[in-house]
C-alpha positions in Angstrom: 6.2 -17.3 -21.9 4.4 -17.0 -18.6 6.5 -14.1 -17.4 6.1 -12.4 -20.8 2.3 -12.8 -20.5 2.4 -11.3 -17.0 4.5 -8.4 -18.3 2.1 -7.8 -21.2 -0.9 -7.8 -18.8 0.8 -5.4 -16.4 1.8 -3.1 -19.3 -1.7 -3.1 -20.8 -3.5 -2.8 -17.4 -5.1 -6.2 -17.7 -5.7 -7.5 -14.1 -4.3 -11.0 -14.1 -2.4 -12.3 -11.1 0.8 -14.4 -11.2 -1.3 -17.1 -9.7 -3.9 -17.0 -12.5 -1.1 -17.1 -15.1 0.7 -20.0 -13.3 -2.5 -22.1 -13.5 -2.8 -21.4 -17.2 0.8 -22.4 -18.0 1.3 -25.0 -15.3 4.3 -23.3 -13.7 4.9 -22.0 -10.2 4.4 -18.4 -9.2 8.0 -18.2 -7.9 9.2 -19.2 -11.4 7.1 -16.4 -13.0 8.3 -13.9 -10.4 12.0 -14.8 -11.0 11.8 -14.6 -14.8 9.8 -11.4 -14.5 12.5 -9.8 -12.4 15.2 -11.1 -14.7 13.5 -9.6 -17.8 13.2 -6.3 -16.0 16.9 -6.3 -15.1 17.9 -7.2 -18.6 16.1 -4.3 -20.2 18.1 -2.1 -17.9 15.3 -0.4 -16.2 16.5 0.9 -12.9 15.4 3.1 -10.1 13.4 3.1 -6.9 10.2 2.1 -8.5 8.5 -1.2 -8.0 8.7 -3.8 -10.8 5.1 -3.0 -12.1 6.0 0.7 -12.5 9.2 -0.2 -14.2 7.4 -2.5 -16.7 4.8 0.2 -17.5 7.5 2.8 -18.1 9.5 0.4 -20.3 6.5 -0.7 -22.3 5.6 2.9 -23.1 8.9 3.6 -24.8 
């Protein structure tokens, strides 16, 4: 859920850091980052863009 929250924030332009979300959910930022990257890979978004750009593109479909 923390990674999904971060993805939703990025997609909607809500400025929340992984650190802020980690404090809310009580998980580490590396855990959020790892799951975030895993989700992006699983939705088969590929290219040279950074992960934030990929999530924005994916969420606009």
